[in-house]
N, C-alpha and C positions, 0 to 999 in steps of 0.2 A: 882915106877910110877903107875899112873893108880887108885890112890885114893884121888883125888883132894879135896873131902869134908873134909878131914882130915889135909889138909893144912891150918895153922892158917891164911896166907896171902890171901887164897882163901876165908875164913869165913869173914876176916875183908872188904875185897873187895865187897863181896856179900852184906854184911850189909850196907856198904858205898852207893851201887846202890839202895838198898830198900829205904833208907832215902833221897837220891838224888830225887828219883821219888815221894816221899812224900812231899819233898820241892817244886818240880816244880808243884804240884797241887794247889798251893797257888794263890792267885789273882795276884801277882806281874807277874807270868809267864803266866797267863792264855791266853792272847792275843799275846804273843810274841812267836808264833809258832816255829820260827827259832832257837831260843837259847834254848827254852825248850826241842826240839827234839833233838839238837846236845848235850846238856848237859845229856840228858838220855842216848843217844847213846854212849858217851864216858864213863860214869859212868858203863853201862851195859857191855861194852867191856871189862873192867878191869877183872872181874871175869870169864867172858867167854873164854878169851884168856888164863888165868891161868889153866882153867879146860881143854881146848883142848890141851894146851901145856903139861900138867901132863898125858894125855893119848895118847900121841904119841910114837912111836917105838924107837927113839933114842934121847939121850941128846940134840944133835945139833938141832933136830926138835923142842924138847921141849923149848930149849933155845930163839929159834926165836919168839916162841909166847910169852914167859916171857918178852922179849924186847918190843914186841907190847903192851903188858899190861902196861908196865912201861911207853911207850909213850902216851897210853891213859891215864893215870894218869896225866901226864903233860899237856895233853889236857883238862882234866877236871879242873885241877887247874886254867889255863887260862880262862876257861868259867866262874869259880868262881870269879875270880879277875874282870872281865867284869861285872858280876852280882852284885858284891859289888859296883863297881864304877857308875853303873846306878841306884842304888837304889833298887835292887830287894832283897837283902839279907843285914841283918845286919852285922857289924864288928864282933860280938860275932859269929855267924853263920859261917862267912867266917873262922875265926880263928879255929874253931873246924873242919871244912871240911878240910882246908888247913893242919891241923896237921895230920888229918887220911890220907891224900894224902902222906905226907911226910913219915909217917910210912909204908904205903904200897910199895912206891917206894923203901925205903930203904930194905925192906923185899924182894922184888923182886930182887934187886941188890945182896942180900946174896944168894938167890936161884940159881940165874944164875951163880954165882961164884962156887956153890958147885956142880952144873950140869956140869960145864966145867972142873972139876978136872979129 
């Protein structure tokens, strides 16, 4: 515990958040402050909660934050679906981001199970 930067799931989640921020700088999101801000918040919440959870004193505390990160991943996926359906992102962009969210969510599930042992 306490070395979150070495967690592969944190690295992937951090990289995803950076790419979401770059995506939302495009013209599609420029005037939609609500969706843009919400998608950024959910994306940055994932690595932030992984980092916080990894630095807590007990596995029980850590797991709570890993569950929050997994919930933020589902929130981000929902916002990506909405972005696709209103034409802010392409199907190809959506599929790439959705696959990454799926991978991160699965990794968080594995991490949670490991910490609950």
